[in-house]
Structures are given as structure tokens and as C-alpha cells.
C-alpha positions in Angstrom: 75.0 133.1 129.8 72.1 130.2 130.2 69.1 130.3 127.9 67.0 127.4 128.1 65.2 125.1 130.6 64.2 121.5 130.2 60.7 120.9 129.3 59.7 118.9 132.3 61.0 121.8 134.9 59.5 124.7 135.6 58.7 127.2 132.8 61.5 129.8 132.1 60.3 133.5 133.0 59.7 135.2 129.7 61.0 138.6 130.7 64.3 137.1 132.0 64.4 135.5 127.9 63.8 139.0 126.9 66.4 140.5 129.4 69.3 137.8 128.2 68.6 139.1 124.7 68.7 143.1 125.2 72.1 141.9 127.0 73.6 140.0 124.4 72.0 142.4 121.7 73.9 145.4 122.9 77.0 143.7 123.7 77.0 142.5 120.2 76.6 146.3 119.1 79.1 147.1 121.1 81.7 145.2 119.3 80.8 145.3 115.8 80.1 149.3 116.3 82.2 150.5 119.2 82.1 154.1 118.7 78.4 154.6 118.7 77.8 151.7 121.6 80.7 152.5 123.8 78.7 151.1 127.3 77.6 147.9 125.2 80.3 146.0 127.0 77.5 145.9 130.1 75.4 143.5 128.8 77.9 141.1 130.0 77.1 142.3 133.9 73.4 141.7 132.9 74.2 138.2 132.3 76.0 138.0 135.7 73.0 139.0 137.6 70.8 137.0 135.6 72.9 133.6 136.3 73.4 134.5 140.1 69.6 134.8 140.4 69.1 131.3 138.6 71.5 129.3 140.3 71.0 130.6 143.8 66.9 129.7 143.3 67.7 126.6 142.4 70.4 125.9 144.9 68.0 127.4 147.7 65.4 125.2 146.3 67.7 121.8 147.1 69.4 123.4 150.5 65.7 123.0 152.0 65.2 119.1 151.5 66.4 117.1 153.4 69.3 115.4 150.6 70.6 119.0 151.2 72.4 120.9 147.9 74.0 118.1 145.3 76.8 119.6 144.0 77.6 116.8 141.8 74.6 116.4 140.0 74.3 120.6 139.5 77.8 120.4 138.3 76.9 117.5 135.8 74.1 120.2 134.8 76.4 123.0 133.8 78.7 120.5 132.0 75.6 119.1 129.8 74.8 123.1 129.5 77.8 124.9 129.1 80.6 122.6 127.3 78.8 121.1 124.3 78.7 124.4 122.5 81.8 125.6 124.2 83.7 122.9 122.7 81.9 123.3 119.2 83.0 127.2 118.7 86.9 126.3 120.5 87.5 123.9 117.8 85.9 126.0 114.7 87.8 128.9 116.0 91.0 127.0 115.9 90.4 125.7 112.9 89.4 129.4 111.3 93.0 130.8 112.6 94.9 128.2 111.3 93.0 128.9 108.2 93.1 132.5 107.6 94.7 134.5 110.8 98.3 135.7 110.7 100.9 133.4 111.7 102.1 135.5 114.3 98.2 135.1 116.0 98.5 131.6 116.1 100.4 130.3 119.2 98.5 133.1 121.1 95.1 132.1 120.2 96.1 128.0 120.5 97.2 128.8 124.1 94.3 130.9 124.5 92.0 128.6 123.4 93.5 126.2 126.3 92.9 128.4 128.7 89.5 129.1 127.6 88.6 125.1 127.7 89.9 125.2 131.0 87.8 128.0 132.3 90.7 130.0 133.6 91.0 132.8 130.2 89.8 135.7 132.4 92.7 135.0 134.6 95.4 134.8 131.4 94.0 137.7 130.3 94.1 139.8 133.8 98.0 138.3 133.3 98.1 139.9 129.8 96.8 143.0 131.2 99.8 143.4 133.3 102.2 141.8 131.2 104.3 145.0 129.4 105.5 142.0 127.0 101.9 141.1 126.0 100.4 144.9 125.4 100.7 144.8 121.9 98.9 141.4 121.4 96.4 141.5 119.4 92.3 140.8 119.9 92.2 136.9 120.0 89.2 135.3 118.9 88.6 133.4 122.2 89.0 136.2 124.6 85.0 136.4 125.0 85.4 133.7 127.3 86.5 135.3 130.0 82.9 136.2 131.2 82.2 132.3 130.9 85.3 131.6 132.9 84.1 133.8 135.6 80.6 132.1 135.6 82.0 128.7 135.8 84.7 129.5 138.8 81.6 130.7 140.0 79.8 127.8 139.5 82.1 125.5 140.7 82.7 127.3 144.3 79.0 128.6 144.8 77.4 125.5 145.8 80.2 124.2 147.8 80.0 127.3 150.1 76.7 127.2 150.4 77.0 123.8 151.4 79.6 124.7 154.0 77.6 127.5 155.0 74.3 125.2 155.6 76.1 122.9 157.5 77.9 125.3 159.7 74.3 126.7 160.6 72.8 123.6 161.0 76.0 122.5 163.8 76.0 125.8 165.2 72.2 126.1 166.1 72.5 122.1 167.2 69.3 122.5 165.0 67.0 119.5 164.3 66.5 118.0 160.6 62.9 119.7 160.9 64.4 123.2 161.1 66.7 122.5 157.8 64.3 125.1 155.9 64.7 127.6 158.3 68.4 127.4 159.1 69.4 126.9 155.5 67.5 130.3 153.9 69.4 132.1 157.1 72.9 130.3 155.8 72.2 131.2 152.3 71.3 134.9 153.1 74.1 135.8 155.5 76.6 134.1 152.6 75.3 135.9 150.0 75.5 139.6 152.1 79.1 138.5 152.8 80.2 137.6 149.4 77.8 140.5 147.7 79.8 143.1 150.2 83.5 141.3 150.2 83.2 141.3 146.4 82.2 144.9 145.8 84.9 146.5 148.1 87.3 144.2 146.3 85.8 145.3 143.2 86.3 149.0 143.5 89.7 148.7 145.3 91.0 146.6 142.6 89.7 148.7 139.8 91.3 151.8 141.4 94.7 150.6 141.7 95.1 147.9 138.9 91.9 148.7 136.3 93.7 146.2 133.7 93.6 142.9 135.8 90.2 143.9 137.7 87.8 143.8 134.7 88.8 140.2 134.4 89.2 138.9 137.8 86.8 136.8 139.4 87.1 138.7 142.5 85.6 141.9 141.2 83.1 140.5 139.2 81.3 137.7 142.1 79.6 140.5 143.6 77.2 140.7 140.4 76.4 137.3 140.4 75.6 137.7 144.0 73.3 140.4 143.1 71.3 137.7 141.6 71.3 135.8 144.4 70.2 138.7 146.5 67.3 138.5 144.6 66.9 135.1 144.6 66.9 135.0 148.2 64.2 137.8 148.7 61.7 136.0 146.3 62.3 132.7 148.0 61.5 134.8 151.4 58.2 136.0 150.2 59.0 139.0 148.6 57.9 138.8 145.1 55.4 141.8 144.2 51.8 141.5 144.1 49.4 141.1 141.2 47.1 144.1 142.6 46.5 146.8 139.8 48.6 149.4 141.7 51.5 146.9 142.1 51.3 145.9 138.2 52.5 149.6 137.5 54.9 149.7 140.1 56.3 146.5 138.4 56.5 148.3 134.9 57.9 151.4 136.3 61.0 149.1 137.7 61.1 147.2 134.3 61.2 150.5 132.3 63.5 152.3 134.7 65.7 148.9 133.7 65.5 148.8 130.5 66.4 153.1 130.3 69.5 152.5 132.4 70.9 149.5 130.5 70.0 151.4 127.3 71.7 154.8 128.7 74.9 152.9 129.7 75.4 151.5 126.4 74.8 154.8 124.5 76.6 157.3 127.2 79.2 155.5 129.2 82.6 157.4 128.5 85.3 155.4 126.8 87.7 154.6 129.2 85.4 154.6 132.3 87.3 152.6 135.0 85.6 149.0 135.4 84.0 147.2 137.4 83.8 149.2 140.4 81.5 152.0 141.4 80.3 151.9 136.9 79.6 148.7 137.3 76.4 149.6 139.6 74.9 151.0 136.4 74.3 147.8 134.6 73.7 145.5 137.9 71.1 148.1 139.5 69.1 148.0 135.7 69.1 144.2 135.7 67.7 144.2 139.0 65.2 146.8 138.4 64.4 144.5 135.7 63.9 141.1 137.3 62.2 143.1 140.3 59.9 144.1 137.7 59.3 140.5 136.8 56.7 138.6 134.6 53.6 140.6 133.5 51.8 141.2 130.6 50.6 144.6 130.4 51.0 145.9 126.9 52.4 149.1 128.5 55.4 147.5 130.0 58.4 146.3 128.6 58.2 142.8 129.6 55.4 142.4 127.0 58.1 141.8 124.6 57.9 138.6 125.8 55.0 138.0 123.6 57.0 138.6 120.8 58.2 135.1 119.6 61.8 136.4 118.0 62.5 138.4 120.8 62.3 135.1 123.0 63.5 133.1 120.5 66.6 135.7 120.9 66.9 135.2 124.7 66.7 131.6 124.3 69.8 131.1 121.8 71.7 133.9 123.7 74.3 131.7 124.7 75.2 130.7 121.0 75.0 134.4 119.8 77.6 135.5 122.7 80.0 132.4 121.6 79.6 132.7 117.9 79.8 136.2 117.5 83.2 137.1 118.5 85.3 134.7 116.9 83.5 136.1 113.1 84.0 139.2 114.1 88.2 138.9 114.9 88.5 136.2 111.7 85.9 137.5 109.0 88.9 140.5 107.9 91.4 137.8 107.8 89.6 135.5 105.6 88.2 138.7 102.9 91.3 139.9 103.3 89.6 143.4 104.2 88.4 145.6 107.3 85.0 145.1 108.2 82.4 147.4 106.2 78.8 148.2 107.2 77.5 145.4 105.0 80.0 142.8 105.8 78.6 143.7 109.9 75.2 142.9 109.1 76.5 139.9 107.2 78.3 139.2 110.6 74.6 139.6 112.4 73.0 137.4 110.2 75.7 135.1 110.3 75.8 134.8 114.1 72.2 134.3 114.4 71.9 131.5 112.0 75.0 129.6 113.7 73.6 130.2 117.0 69.9 128.7 115.7 71.4 125.9 114.2 73.6 125.0 117.4 70.3 125.5 119.8 68.7 122.6 117.7 71.9 120.2 116.9 74.1 120.9 119.7 72.9 122.5 123.1 69.2 120.5 122.9 70.4 117.0 122.7 73.0 116.9 125.1 71.2 118.8 127.9 68.1 116.9 127.2 69.3 113.5 125.9 68.4 110.9 128.1 71.9 109.4 127.7 73.2 112.1 129.2 71.1 113.1 132.0 71.2 109.1 133.4 74.0 109.5 135.1 76.6 112.5 136.2 79.8 110.9 135.0 78.5 110.9 131.5 78.4 114.6 131.4 82.1 114.5 132.8 83.0 112.0 130.5 81.6 114.4 127.8 83.3 117.2 129.1 86.5 115.6 129.5 86.2 114.2 125.5 85.8 117.8 124.8 88.5 119.2 126.7 90.9 116.3 125.1 89.7 117.4 121.7 90.2 121.5 121.9 93.4 120.8 124.0 94.4 117.9 121.0 94.1 120.6 117.9 95.7 123.4 120.1 98.6 121.9 121.4 99.6 120.0 118.2 99.4 123.3 116.2 101.7 124.8 119.1 103.9 121.8 118.8 104.4 122.0 114.7 105.2 125.9 115.5 108.0 125.1 118.2 109.1 122.8 115.6 109.2 125.5 113.3 111.0 127.9 115.8 113.4 125.5 116.2 114.0 124.9 113.0 114.2 128.9 112.5 116.8 129.3 115.1 119.4 127.1 113.8 119.0 128.5 110.2 119.0 131.9 112.1 122.5 130.7 114.2 124.2 129.3 110.7 123.0 132.8 109.3 124.7 134.7 111.9 128.0 132.6 111.5 127.8 133.5 107.7 126.5 137.0 107.6 128.5 140.0 106.0 125.3 142.0 107.1 127.2 145.7 107.5 125.3 147.1 110.5 126.2 150.7 109.4 124.2 153.3 107.6 122.2 151.8 104.1 122.7 153.6 101.3 119.5 151.5 100.3 117.4 148.7 102.3 119.0 145.5 100.4 116.8 143.2 98.0 115.9 139.7 99.5 116.8 136.9 98.2 113.5 134.8 97.1 115.0 131.7 98.3 116.0 132.3 102.1 113.9 131.5 104.9 112.8 134.6 107.2 114.1 134.2 110.8 113.1 134.4 113.3 109.8 132.9 111.8 106.3 135.3 111.6 104.7 132.6 113.9 107.8 132.9 115.8 109.0 136.4 116.2 106.8 137.3 119.5 108.8 135.0 121.5 112.1 135.7 119.6 113.7 137.4 122.9 117.2 136.1 123.9 118.4 136.7 126.3 116.4 140.3 126.6 114.1 139.9 130.0 116.4 137.8 131.9 116.1 140.2 134.7 114.0 142.6 133.9 112.1 144.3 136.7 108.6 144.2 135.4 106.2 144.5 138.6 109.2 147.6 139.9 110.3 145.5 143.3 113.3 146.4 142.8 117.0 146.0 141.4 117.0 142.5 139.3 120.7 142.5 137.5 122.0 139.9 135.3 125.6 139.7 134.6 127.3 137.9 131.6 130.6 137.8 130.7 134.2 137.2 133.3 134.6 138.8 136.3 137.6 139.5 135.8 137.1 141.5 132.4 138.9 144.8 131.7 135.8 146.4 130.6 132.7 146.4 132.5 129.4 147.9 130.9 126.2 148.5 132.5 122.8 148.6 130.6 120.1 151.0 132.0 116.6 151.5 130.8 113.1 150.4 129.9 112.6 147.2 127.2 114.3 149.4 124.6 117.3 149.1 126.2 116.4 145.1 127.3 116.0 144.6 123.5 119.4 145.7 122.9 121.1 143.2 125.2 121.6 140.3 122.9 123.8 142.2 120.7 125.6 143.8 123.4 126.3 140.8 125.1 127.3 139.3 121.3 129.8 141.8 121.2 130.9 141.5 124.5 131.6 138.1 124.0 133.6 138.5 121.3 135.7 141.1 123.0 135.9 139.4 127.0 133.7 142.1 128.5 131.7 142.1 131.6 128.3 143.5 131.1 125.5 144.1 133.5 121.3 144.9 133.1 119.6 147.5 134.9 116.4 147.3 132.7 112.5 147.3 133.5 109.2 148.5 132.6 108.9 152.0 131.4 112.4 152.7 133.3 113.8 154.9 130.4 114.1 157.6 133.4 116.2 155.3 135.6 115.5 157.6 138.6 112.2 157.5 138.7 111.1 155.4 142.0 110.6 152.0 141.7 112.5 151.5 138.4 115.3 148.9 139.1 115.5 150.2 142.6 114.9 154.2 141.9 117.6 156.4 143.6 119.5 153.6 145.0 120.6 152.8 141.1 123.1 156.0 141.2 125.1 153.8 144.2 124.9 150.9 142.4 126.3 152.1 139.6 128.8 154.2 141.4 129.9 151.1 142.9 130.1 148.7 139.8 133.5 150.1 138.6 132.1 150.5 135.1 133.7 151.8 132.1 130.4 152.7 130.0 126.6 153.0 131.2 124.7 152.3 128.0 121.1 154.0 128.5 118.7 153.6 125.9 114.5 154.0 126.3 111.4 154.0 123.6 111.1 156.7 121.4 107.4 157.3 121.8 107.9 156.9 125.9 105.2 158.5 128.2 107.7 160.9 130.4 108.2 164.5 129.9 111.6 165.1 127.9 112.6 167.0 131.4 112.2 164.0 133.2 114.9 162.2 131.0 117.3 164.7 130.9 117.0 165.1 135.2 117.8 161.5 135.5 120.7 161.5 132.6 122.2 164.6 134.3 122.2 162.8 137.9 123.9 159.7 135.9 126.3 162.7 134.5 126.8 163.9 137.8 127.6 161.2 139.7 130.8 160.8 137.3 129.2 157.7 135.4 130.7 157.3 131.9 127.3 157.9 130.2 126.3 156.5 126.6 123.0 157.6 125.5 121.4 155.3 122.3 119.2 156.7 120.1 115.8 154.3 119.6 115.2 152.1 116.7 112.6 153.6 114.4 108.7 153.3 115.1 107.4 149.6 113.7 103.3 150.7 113.6 100.9 148.4 113.2 100.7 148.6 109.1 103.3 147.3 108.5 103.4 144.8 111.2 100.2 143.2 109.5 102.4 143.6 106.0 104.7 141.3 107.2 102.4 139.1 108.4 100.7 139.0 105.2 103.6 137.8 103.6 103.3 134.5 105.1 107.1 134.2 105.1 107.7 135.3 101.3 111.1 137.1 101.9 110.7 139.1 98.5 106.7 140.4 100.2 108.3 140.9 103.3 111.4 143.1 102.5 109.0 145.1 100.4 106.9 146.1 104.3 108.9 149.3 104.9 107.8 152.7 106.9 108.3 155.8 105.7 111.1 157.8 107.5 109.0 160.6 108.1 106.8 158.3 110.3 109.2 156.2 111.6 111.8 158.7 112.7 110.7 162.3 111.9 107.4 161.9 113.9 108.9 161.2 117.1 112.6 162.3 117.2 115.3 160.5 119.7 115.0 162.3 123.1 118.3 160.6 123.9 120.2 162.3 120.6 118.5 165.9 121.3 120.0 166.0 124.8 123.2 164.1 124.1 124.0 166.6 121.1 123.4 169.9 124.3 125.6 168.0 126.6 128.4 166.7 124.7 127.4 163.0 125.8 129.0 160.1 123.2 125.9 158.5 121.2 124.9 155.7 119.4 122.0 156.3 116.5 120.2 153.0 116.1 118.1 154.6 113.5 121.1 154.4 110.6 121.5 150.4 110.4 117.5 150.2 109.6 116.9 153.0 107.2 117.8 154.3 103.7 117.5 157.9 102.5 113.7 157.1 102.3 112.3 154.3 104.5 113.1 152.0 107.3 112.9 148.3 106.9 111.0 145.6 108.9 112.7 142.9 107.2 116.1 143.2 106.6 118.6 140.9 104.8 116.1 137.9 105.6 115.6 138.9 109.4 112.3 139.8 110.8 113.5 143.2 112.3 110.6 143.5 114.9 108.4 141.5 117.4 105.2 143.1 118.0 103.9 147.0 116.9 103.5 149.6 117.7 106.2 148.9 120.8 108.8 148.0 118.3 110.9 145.5 120.2 113.6 144.0 118.2 114.0 140.2 117.6 117.0 138.8 119.3 117.7 137.5 116.0 118.1 141.2 115.0 119.8 142.5 118.0 122.2 140.4 117.9 122.9 140.9 114.0 124.3 144.4 115.3 126.8 142.7 117.6 129.2 144.1 114.9 128.4 147.6 115.5 128.3 147.5 119.6 132.2 146.2 119.0 132.9 149.3 117.0 130.8 151.7 118.4 131.6 151.2 121.9 135.1 150.0 121.5 135.4 153.9 119.9 133.9 155.2 122.5 136.2 153.3 125.0 139.6 153.9 123.0 138.5 157.8 123.2 137.9 157.7 126.5 134.4 157.4 127.3 
């Protein structure tokens, strides 16, 4: 994402500045109008190629000198170039989050701000992509730092890799110092080729096997920077195109082809295309074609846009545009209390350009070119360390405050449970809120209010992970099987078991509502595990909006019955749509406003009837209907008697506090089924 060079250094190629302007422009358009520019995210890939070209050109020149590559000096330059503005944007973003974002976004935003500062945001997002429990996380205002994290990790490793390659080549050839330029070029060529091929193969394989994490992984993106590095090697080896008239025509054609490929990909790449993988060849080849075209001033070449000062200026400040635009897109709707409209989006574009221009003058240039910071490398590192301390201090203090609030709410929840007279039976009407009550859990903490739900959750489909609660010699043994919507029942069932002296064992995992699906909590072996457990009840449940066909679920339940297991099917809780989730957030903890956030029965229940209840009625299997405790005849609650019902949306997982409040229901319902002989 680099955009400027030192006045004393070699002049920046104007064609590169034009390419940067195009790349950041399509990213900006994509984030504001994703339906019109579905492939605009490829602007990031263009930046990767440019960065690979520029840093490798610099390192290759150093590699040929007697002193060789100086990683410390290189890193100091990167710190001066990248970190000051990154720190300013991160701090401003965190303050914006504290001022305007809903409480449920504060903790994840602060954690991701720290990850962004430490240049590991891409890996944190990759982890979230495979984390079943993080899939409902809303867009965070720092997540665009993932691409900077990829580049910065590359900047750390790349010079070390080239230093090692040159050293090994010099020793292997027993070359003299005078031969260093030739040996260094050969070593860099081989290194670039190996990284390019290995990373490209990894990109294809990982995109096919795990497209979510692959999008953010450095291993799947390194080849894009290596493609730019390959251009640097070719140009350094004398591969620059000649300036003859025919050559200029070919160069212009290459530039036009590159521009057409970028524009075509931005407009036409189908949404949902697995990426990066093979599809990433489109923007990478486009960037290579443009850069091969190079800088020339013929009016009929797109590179002639380098004569247009606003275009070059946009390339100069592209780093600032990239950093500022996304926090504005995420935070402005919260600040104005409305969704983005076309006029608002135009205003965001104007604000982004203004902030980027001001940042270049007030932040980027003084720190990058100031004599104080350039005098010694350690000063740059001290600057970076100070910035990191500032970001971590702001984010950390916010997280500490949230944790304290969460602890206070947990104590209040425990007391509320002790004092509660809430009847978890069918509601005649959603009870009115106590205006003096405190919501439990807090809105900021509800996403993490999980209790024992996921103590033994098979998130990776690695096999049985069973937790046991209660005494070994209990007279009643209960098994819980299913997906996360079985897991969120565990706190309440365990509380009921503690009161009754039952023993509870769990067999829950990601998307395991059909417990016999291969990989889920042991797959077919679960029948043997359950049959050998001497269970009095096997309680099964799953997500109302399951991706599985009813026949697959029915086959699984029938297999449990055929095995002689005492099956009980639990109808899922009502769905909790995003609008209702946002309504609770917007209440800012006001119990009256939060209790008013309801969902109609038609949307919460009728739109997706519970498959469990339908099948159980047809096959005479005992059931427990979990819609009844949350819904009156008209609507379903999201806050009930001061308790926040749901962690998230649209997955609609219960909070541990709400789950525990259902303990009387489990004691009554499971007790009745046991008394009736299962």
C-alpha cells in the first residue's frame, strides 16, 4: 500500500501511481457499492504485486553491493512509512467505536485493533472464518488491516530469506566478493521462483479445501507479491522494453490489456467466486501487464493518466485512502443512526479523500522524511513501539472495563437467578420490564456469555469430545447430542441435573444436528458410545434453519431409536433476526427499550417450523417445545424479565444466563418423561 518516495530518492514511476489510484479506487467502489462492483476487492491483489516489485527492486540493488541487504535499515524504513498513519487511524477508529458503535461490537473491535497493530489481523480473521462461534460477527472497522498484515509479514521474512539465499549461494559457489552481483542475482531469481510456485500451489489447494481461511492467509497471498518480485528481477536483468515506436505500441497495448482486465474483473467477477486460488490470476496478470507497459507519455496509452495531477495525487495518498475509508463505512451508519444512502456514500468518499490528503501532509511525510526519524534506525523502532503501546493501551483499557462490567453483570445474574420467580412455561404475554433493572448479561458481554456450552464442542470434526457433569453413581444418566443449538441447552440442563442429582454427558459439535453425519462427534461410532452409556434419556436438538435435508435428520433420529435409545427431541428456540439483535443493541441497556425488541411469531417460528417436533409427532417420540417459554400468541421475546435471551444473530444461540433460567423447565419436562418411562 505504499505511495510515496523520498524527494532525494529515485523518482516514483507515474504509471505505478496511476495503477495505485485505480487499485484503491476499485476497492473503495466495491466497499460502497458491492452489488455494482462485485470484484472490486481485487484492487488489494494489485497492491500486492506493486509492493513485491518495489521492495524487491530495492533489496536486489542492495544484495549486489559489498554490504549486502541490511534488514534492520529496511525494517526501519517500513516502520517510518507504515506505522505512524496506521496508529492514527487505529486510535481514531477505536474512539469512534467507543462513541458510536453498539456495545456488542466494542470488545471484538478492540481485540482486532490490537491484532491489526501487531500485524496479525489476517490470521485472526482466518481463525474467525473457521470458528463456528464467530460466524455471526458483524463487519469490524479494522478488518481491512488484514492486507497490511500480509504485506508486513512479507516485509519481515522477505529480506531475511534473500540474505540467506545469497549467503548460501556465495558459500556453495565459493565465490569471491567480486562475483557477488552475479551470484546475488541468481540467488534472488531462484528464491523468487520457489516462493511464487510454492505459494501459488498452496493458494489453489487451500482455496479449494478451506476458502474462508485461505482468503486471509499469508501463504496463499505470498505468490502475488512474488509476481511483482519476478518483474523486479526481469527489469534488473535488462528486461525493460526498448523505447522504439513499435515497442511503445506493444507497451501501450499491455497497459490497456491490464486496465481492461482490472475493470472487467471488478465489474464481472461473480460473487462467491473462490478466492484467491486460480481466480487471483486475473488481477495479478492485470497488474503485471500494466507494469510491463511501464511509463510512457503517448496520449493514446492509459499510462498517460500520469499527466493528470489528481490521478497521480490519488496514487500518492492511496495508503491513506485505504486506511480511512473502511472505518468510515462501518461507523458512519452508527453515528447517524441510519443506513448508508447514495448521498451519504458520496460524502464518505469526500471525507476519505480529505483525511488521506491531510494525513499525507501531517503524518506520513513528517515521520517518513523527517531527519530526526531517519537519523538512526532505533528511532524508527522506538516510534513503532510507542505507537503499539498507545493502541494496546486504548484497546486494553476498554477490554478491562468490559470485563469488569461483565463480572458485575455475572454477579447480578447469579443473584437474579436466586431471586427469580420466572415461570419458563408458555407465555400469555411477554412480561413488562422493570425500568430499574440491569440487563443480564450486559449487551457488551452477551456474545461471550456461554458458560459450559462449548467445553467439549467438536468444532473441527476430530472425533468424540465428551464432557461429564454430575456424580458417577447417579440414578439418572442423560446424554445431550446435536449441534450448537444442543450445546446452548447444556447450562440449563446441567443446572437441572445438579438440583436433581442426575449425571449429564455431552456429544455436541459443529453442524452435528444429524448426529450420524460423518465426522460429527465420532460419526457412526456415536451409536456404540450412546448404547454403551446406559442412558435413561438421550436429548437431541438442532438449529431450526439447518442446512440438512429433513430426510437426513430423520434417518439419524430413526437410527437412534432403532438402537433402543430413549430419544427425546427438543424443538429449537425461535429465530432471532438481525433487526431484533440490532434493536437490543440500540437500547444501550435500557430494559424497557430492550424488552420492546420482539420478533413476530410468523418470522421467528412459522417461517421455519421445527423439524424435530414434526418428525417426533409422526413417530410418537417424546418432545419438548422451546418456543413456548419465549413467545406469547403474537411475538417472541429477545429480552425476558431482564435477561438478554440471545448471544448472536441470525444463529440465535441462547445466552448461558437465559439457558440456566430454563432449569425449572428441564426439571419438570425431563422429570415427567422419566416418570412416564421415557
